[in-house]
C-alpha positions as CSV (number, residue, x, y, z in Angstrom):
1,M,29.0,-6.0,-16.4
2,S,29.1,-7.6,-19.8
3,A,28.7,-11.3,-20.5
4,W,32.3,-11.4,-21.8
5,R,33.8,-9.7,-18.8
6,L,32.3,-12.3,-16.5
7,T,34.7,-14.9,-18.2
8,E,37.8,-12.7,-18.1
9,T,38.4,-12.7,-14.3
10,G,41.4,-15.1,-14.6
11,P,44.3,-15.6,-17.0
12,L,43.9,-17.8,-20.2
13,P,45.6,-21.2,-20.2
14,E,49.2,-21.5,-21.4
15,P,49.4,-22.4,-25.1
16,D,50.1,-26.0,-26.1
17,A,53.6,-26.2,-27.6
18,A,52.5,-28.7,-30.3
19,R,49.2,-27.0,-31.1
20,P,49.8,-23.3,-30.3
21,D,46.2,-22.4,-31.4
22,R,44.4,-25.1,-29.4
23,S,44.3,-23.3,-26.1
24,R,43.3,-20.0,-27.7
25,S,40.5,-21.6,-29.7
26,G,39.4,-23.6,-26.7
27,A,39.3,-20.4,-24.6
28,R,37.2,-18.7,-27.3
29,R,34.8,-21.7,-27.3
30,L,34.5,-21.4,-23.5
31,L,33.7,-17.7,-23.8
32,V,31.0,-18.3,-26.4
33,V,29.4,-21.1,-24.2
34,A,29.5,-18.8,-21.2
35,A,27.9,-16.0,-23.1
36,V,25.1,-18.3,-24.4
37,V,24.4,-19.6,-20.9
38,L,24.4,-16.1,-19.5
39,L,21.9,-14.8,-22.1
40,T,19.7,-17.9,-21.5
41,L,19.6,-17.1,-17.8
42,V,18.6,-13.5,-18.5
43,G,15.8,-14.7,-20.8
44,A,14.5,-17.1,-18.1
45,G,14.5,-14.4,-15.4
46,S,17.0,-16.4,-13.4
47,F,18.9,-13.3,-12.4
48,A,16.1,-12.2,-10.1
49,A,16.2,-15.5,-8.2
50,A,19.9,-15.7,-8.1
51,G,20.4,-12.1,-7.0
52,T,23.0,-11.4,-9.6
53,G,23.4,-9.4,-12.7
54,V,20.9,-6.7,-13.7
55,F,18.6,-7.4,-10.6
56,S,21.4,-7.4,-8.1
57,A,21.0,-3.9,-6.7
58,E,19.4,-4.0,-3.3
59,R,18.8,-0.2,-3.0
60,P,17.8,2.4,-5.6
61,E,20.3,5.1,-6.6
62,G,20.4,7.8,-4.0
63,C,20.0,5.4,-1.1
64,A,23.5,4.6,0.2
65,K,22.0,2.9,3.2
66,P,18.7,2.9,5.0
67,D,18.0,5.8,7.3
68,R,15.4,3.8,9.2
69,S,14.1,0.3,9.5
70,L,11.0,-1.4,10.8
71,Q,9.4,-4.8,11.1
72,L,6.1,-5.6,9.4
73,Y,4.1,-8.8,9.8
74,A,1.5,-10.4,7.5
75,V,-0.9,-12.4,9.6
76,E,-4.2,-14.2,9.4
77,L,-7.1,-12.4,11.1
78,P,-10.4,-13.8,12.2
79,K,-12.6,-14.8,9.3
80,D,-15.5,-12.6,8.1
81,G,-18.1,-15.3,7.9
82,T,-16.3,-17.7,5.6
83,Q,-14.1,-15.0,4.0
84,I,-10.4,-15.2,4.8
85,R,-9.0,-12.0,6.3
86,L,-5.3,-11.1,6.3
87,G,-3.6,-7.9,7.6
88,Y,-0.3,-6.1,8.0
89,G,0.9,-5.0,11.4
90,L,3.9,-3.5,13.0
91,T,3.4,-6.4,15.5
92,P,1.4,-9.6,14.9
93,E,-1.0,-8.5,17.6
94,T,-1.8,-5.1,15.9
95,A,-2.4,-6.3,12.4
96,S,-5.4,-4.8,10.7
97,Y,-6.9,-3.9,7.4
98,P,-5.9,-1.3,6.3
99,G,-2.4,-1.9,7.6
100,P,-0.4,0.7,9.5
101,T,0.1,4.0,7.7
102,M,3.7,4.5,6.7
103,E,5.2,8.0,6.7
104,M,8.4,9.1,5.1
105,M,10.2,12.4,4.3
106,E,11.6,13.1,0.9
107,G,15.2,12.0,0.8
108,E,14.7,9.2,3.3
109,C,15.5,5.6,2.7
110,L,13.4,3.0,4.6
111,A,14.1,-0.7,5.0
112,I,11.0,-2.8,5.9
113,T,11.4,-6.4,6.9
114,L,8.3,-8.4,6.1
115,H,7.6,-11.5,8.2
116,N,5.1,-13.9,6.6
117,Q,3.1,-15.6,9.4
118,V,0.3,-16.7,7.1
119,S,0.1,-20.4,6.9
120,A,0.7,-22.3,3.7
121,E,-2.7,-23.9,4.1
122,T,-4.4,-20.5,4.1
123,L,-2.4,-19.2,1.1
124,A,-3.2,-22.4,-0.8
125,A,-6.9,-21.9,-0.2
126,L,-6.7,-18.4,-1.7
127,R,-4.7,-19.2,-4.9
128,T,-6.5,-19.5,-8.2
129,N,-3.8,-21.7,-9.8
130,P,-2.4,-24.7,-8.0
131,A,1.0,-24.1,-9.6
132,H,1.2,-20.5,-8.3
133,P,3.8,-20.1,-5.5
134,L,2.8,-19.6,-1.9
135,G,3.8,-16.4,-0.3
136,V,3.0,-12.7,0.5
137,S,4.7,-9.6,-0.6
138,L,5.0,-5.8,-0.3
139,H,4.5,-3.7,-3.4
140,V,4.5,0.1,-3.0
141,H,3.3,3.0,-5.2
142,G,5.0,6.3,-5.7
143,V,8.5,5.8,-4.1
144,K,11.6,4.3,-5.7
145,Y,12.7,0.7,-5.3
146,T,14.7,-2.0,-7.2
147,Q,13.5,-5.3,-8.6
148,Q,14.4,-7.0,-5.4
149,S,11.8,-4.8,-3.6
150,D,9.1,-5.0,-6.3
151,G,7.1,-7.6,-4.4
152,T,6.2,-9.7,-7.4
153,V,6.5,-13.4,-8.5
154,Q,8.2,-12.3,-11.7
155,S,11.1,-10.8,-9.7
156,A,11.0,-13.6,-7.1
157,S,10.7,-10.8,-4.5
158,Y,8.0,-12.4,-2.3
159,V,8.1,-14.1,1.1
160,P,7.2,-17.8,1.5
161,P,5.3,-18.9,4.6
162,G,7.4,-18.7,7.7
163,E,10.2,-16.6,6.1
164,S,11.2,-13.0,6.0
165,R,12.4,-10.5,3.4
166,T,13.6,-6.9,3.5
167,Y,12.2,-4.3,1.1
168,T,13.9,-1.0,0.6
169,W,11.9,2.2,-0.3
170,Y,13.5,5.5,-1.3
171,A,11.5,8.7,-1.2
172,Q,13.4,10.4,-4.0
173,P,13.5,14.2,-3.5
174,R,12.7,16.8,-6.2
175,N,15.8,17.8,-8.2
176,N,15.4,20.8,-10.5
177,R,18.8,20.0,-12.1
178,T,18.0,16.5,-13.2
179,G,14.2,17.0,-13.7
180,A,13.3,14.5,-11.0
181,Q,9.8,15.4,-9.8
182,G,10.2,13.9,-6.3
183,T,7.9,11.5,-4.5
184,A,6.0,13.6,-2.0
185,G,2.4,12.7,-2.0
186,Y,-0.2,10.2,-0.9
187,W,0.4,6.6,-1.9
188,W,-0.3,3.1,-0.9
189,Y,1.2,-0.4,-0.5
190,H,-0.3,-3.8,-1.0
191,D,0.4,-7.5,-1.6
192,H,1.1,-8.5,-5.2
193,V,1.3,-12.3,-4.9
194,V,-1.5,-13.9,-2.8
195,G,-3.8,-15.9,-5.0
196,G,-2.2,-15.0,-8.4
197,P,0.4,-12.9,-10.0
198,H,-1.4,-9.6,-9.3
199,G,-2.3,-10.3,-5.7
200,T,-6.0,-9.9,-6.2
201,Q,-6.9,-12.3,-3.5
202,G,-4.4,-10.6,-1.1
203,L,-6.0,-7.2,-1.7
204,S,-9.5,-8.5,-1.2
205,A,-8.4,-10.3,2.0
206,G,-7.0,-7.1,3.5
207,L,-3.3,-6.8,2.6
208,F,-3.1,-3.0,1.9
209,G,-2.3,0.2,3.6
210,G,-1.4,3.9,3.1
211,L,1.9,5.7,2.6
212,V,2.5,9.4,3.0
213,V,5.7,11.1,1.7
214,R,6.1,14.6,3.0
215,R,8.4,17.6,2.3
216,P,9.7,19.6,5.3
217,S,7.3,22.5,4.7
218,D,4.2,20.3,4.4
219,P,1.4,20.8,7.0
220,K,1.4,18.2,9.7
221,P,-1.9,16.7,10.7
222,D,-3.1,15.7,14.2
223,R,-4.7,12.5,12.9
224,T,-4.4,10.4,9.8
225,Y,-7.0,8.0,8.5
226,V,-7.0,5.6,5.5
227,T,-10.2,5.2,3.6
228,A,-10.0,2.5,0.9
229,F,-13.0,2.6,-1.4
230,G,-13.6,-0.8,-3.1
231,D,-15.9,-3.2,-4.8
232,R,-19.3,-4.2,-3.5
233,Q,-19.7,-0.6,-2.2
234,S,-17.2,-1.0,0.6
235,I,-15.0,1.3,2.7
236,N,-12.0,-0.5,4.1
237,L,-13.7,-3.8,3.0
238,R,-16.8,-2.9,5.2
239,R,-20.2,-1.4,4.5
240,G,-23.3,-0.3,6.2
241,E,-23.1,-0.4,10.0
242,A,-19.7,-2.1,10.0
243,T,-18.1,1.0,8.6
244,D,-18.7,2.9,11.9
245,T,-18.3,1.2,15.3
246,C,-17.5,4.3,17.3
247,D,-18.4,4.0,21.0
248,T,-20.6,6.9,22.1
249,V,-18.7,7.3,25.4
250,N,-15.1,6.3,24.6
251,P,-14.6,6.4,20.8
252,Q,-11.3,4.8,19.8
253,P,-9.9,6.0,16.5
254,G,-9.3,3.4,13.9
255,P,-10.5,2.1,10.5
256,T,-14.1,1.9,11.7
257,C,-14.1,4.9,13.9
258,L,-13.2,8.2,12.3
259,V,-13.1,10.7,15.1
260,A,-11.4,14.0,15.9
261,R,-11.8,17.0,18.2
262,K,-13.1,20.3,16.9
263,G,-10.1,22.2,15.5
264,E,-7.8,19.2,14.9
265,R,-6.3,18.9,11.5
266,V,-7.5,15.6,10.0
267,E,-5.8,13.9,7.1
268,F,-7.4,11.3,4.9
269,V,-5.3,9.0,2.6
270,V,-7.9,8.0,0.0
271,I,-7.3,4.8,-2.0
272,G,-9.2,3.1,-4.8
273,I,-9.0,-0.7,-4.7
274,G,-10.9,-3.3,-6.8
275,N,-12.6,-2.5,-10.1
276,D,-15.2,0.2,-9.6
277,M,-15.1,4.0,-9.9
278,H,-16.1,6.0,-6.8
279,T,-16.2,9.6,-5.5
280,F,-14.9,10.7,-2.1
281,H,-17.3,13.2,-0.5
282,L,-17.2,14.7,3.0
283,H,-20.1,16.7,4.4
284,G,-19.4,20.1,6.0
285,H,-15.8,20.3,5.0
286,S,-13.8,21.1,1.9
287,W,-10.2,21.1,0.8
288,A,-7.8,22.4,-1.9
289,D,-7.3,20.2,-4.9
290,T,-3.5,20.2,-4.5
291,R,-0.9,17.7,-3.5
292,T,-1.3,18.4,0.2
293,G,-5.0,19.3,0.2
294,V,-4.2,22.8,1.4
295,V,-3.2,26.1,-0.1
296,S,0.0,27.3,1.6
297,N,0.1,30.9,3.0
298,G,1.4,33.2,0.4
299,Q,1.2,30.7,-2.4
300,P,1.1,32.5,-5.8
301,F,-2.0,31.9,-8.0
302,A,-3.9,30.7,-4.9
303,D,-7.1,31.8,-6.6
304,S,-6.5,29.3,-9.4
305,V,-6.6,26.4,-7.0
306,P,-10.0,24.7,-6.9
307,I,-11.6,24.2,-3.5
308,I,-13.6,21.0,-3.6
309,D,-15.6,18.6,-1.3
310,N,-16.0,15.7,-3.8
311,K,-13.3,14.0,-5.8
312,T,-13.4,11.1,-8.3
313,L,-11.4,8.0,-7.4
314,G,-10.5,5.1,-9.7
315,P,-8.9,1.7,-9.1
316,G,-5.3,2.2,-8.0
317,D,-5.7,5.9,-7.5
318,S,-4.7,7.6,-4.3
319,F,-4.8,11.2,-3.0
320,G,-4.7,13.1,0.2
321,V,-7.2,15.4,1.9
322,Q,-6.6,17.6,4.9
323,V,-9.4,19.4,6.7
324,V,-9.8,21.2,10.0
325,A,-12.4,19.3,11.9
326,G,-15.6,21.3,12.5
327,D,-14.2,24.4,10.9
328,S,-17.1,26.9,10.9
329,V,-19.6,24.1,11.1
330,G,-18.9,22.9,14.6
331,P,-19.0,19.5,16.3
332,G,-21.3,16.9,14.7
333,H,-21.6,13.6,12.8
334,W,-20.4,14.4,9.3
335,M,-21.2,11.9,6.6
336,L,-18.3,10.6,4.5
337,H,-19.5,8.5,1.5
338,C,-19.3,7.7,-2.2
339,H,-21.6,10.0,-4.2
340,M,-22.4,7.4,-6.8
341,Q,-26.0,7.1,-5.5
342,F,-26.5,3.4,-5.7
343,H,-23.1,2.9,-4.0
344,S,-24.1,5.0,-1.0
345,D,-27.6,3.5,-0.9
346,A,-25.9,0.1,-0.7
347,G,-24.0,1.0,2.4
348,M,-20.9,2.8,1.1
349,S,-21.1,5.5,3.8
350,T,-19.6,6.2,7.2
351,M,-19.2,9.2,9.6
352,L,-16.5,11.7,10.7
353,H,-17.4,12.3,14.3
354,V,-16.2,15.7,15.4
355,L,-16.2,16.0,19.2
356,D,-16.6,19.2,21.0
357,E,-13.7,21.1,22.6
358,N,-14.1,19.0,25.8
359,G,-13.8,15.7,23.8
360,Q,-17.5,14.9,24.2
361,M,-19.5,13.2,21.5
362,P,-22.2,15.6,20.3
363,P,-25.9,14.5,20.3
364,G,-27.2,12.6,17.3
365,M,-25.1,9.5,17.6
366,D,-28.3,7.4,17.0
367,H,-27.9,8.1,13.3
368,Q,-28.9,5.3,11.0
369,H,-26.7,3.7,8.3
370,P,-28.2,2.3,5.1
371,A,-28.9,-1.4,5.6
372,A,-26.3,-3.5,3.8
373,A,-27.2,-6.7,2.1
374,P,-25.8,-9.8,3.9
375,A,-22.2,-10.4,2.8
376,T,-21.8,-13.2,0.3
377,A,-19.6,-16.0,1.5
378,G,-16.2,-15.7,-0.1
379,T,-14.8,-18.6,-2.2
380,T,-11.2,-19.5,-2.7
381,S,-11.2,-18.4,-6.3
382,A,-13.5,-15.4,-5.9
383,P,-12.4,-12.0,-7.3
384,A,-11.8,-8.9,-5.1
385,T,-15.6,-8.4,-4.7
386,A,-16.0,-11.3,-2.3
387,G,-16.7,-11.2,1.4
388,I,-17.3,-7.6,2.4
389,T,-18.0,-7.1,6.1
390,S,-21.5,-6.1,7.0
391,A,-21.3,-6.5,10.7
392,P,-19.1,-4.6,13.3
393,A,-15.5,-5.6,13.1
394,T,-12.6,-4.9,15.5
395,A,-11.0,-1.6,14.7
396,G,-7.2,-1.3,14.1
397,T,-5.2,1.6,15.3
398,A,-5.1,4.8,13.4
399,H,-1.8,6.6,12.5
400,Q,-1.9,9.6,14.9
401,H,0.4,12.7,15.4
402,N,0.4,13.8,19.0
């Protein structure tokens, strides 16, 4: 809608008999003033806050209404030493870092209502500028959304303490007619507000998670795990012994217990956070360097698809890996680590535990992790490298397909 059209919703005043041009010139002056005010609001970014004008669309094109909705909570978790920890959860009680793995099908529209249960006091302790607003947000990679679901301070699409906000994601499908590439793939979501305008302190505190967008023909895994490789040689903000807390008798799958039975299809959503470059390497297993991590049966040019067991990962990158647990190599404790040698030496290493066909942990669980240096106490203005867990932490739940 143009600036002029906003002022033409009602009839112009009747002309003054003595000054027939007075009303017309006055109306013109009102139109000019309205246009100036309107353009000023645009320049100041006020449309985002007011929810009008160019930022008024709540849903992206193609999403007439949400196909599904869910509730997501941002909560404060127990501190790691002095480092503040935050997490997303489908309930406050199940919040973890990484947060729950989201899954969508291409063509689906998802509405997520984020409830901010992190106190103003905690958020104030994390910010680097006392003038920065207090809140948390939900910013997503890969799928489509409008400015109201961008999750940034600039678009005023964040959630103050104690409040809620609904974000809408659209998994746009591939369209050969329009040239749209689609959104199927492995992505991630994270906070973009805590601490500063880029959410650096929110990320380093634990506000991130994985997103998988599938097409109907994509292979479905039995288990999905998120592995976020980050600064200070961390996997999911942990390193050394804290990366693997699997119980030898009753291992419970989660961010610190990567476990599967022999023959199960295991999917990894691999994310790069922070500032460092890494590589993702899994012993005993390999995958196709494709969007899904597999070569479909009958796919043409299959011989031109590289089969790899090590892939480079940069900050903000994400990709997916699918392997059949123990395929040809059997049950065992298979190392998963960064192959930058000083990173793995410093504790950037964990294990994929492949159980036997009876679900029993194979021998050799007394493996040793590299000793991690004590975690440095986090500070309120520290970058994303602060406060990496170097002691066992409570595992959250893994996204599983049963």
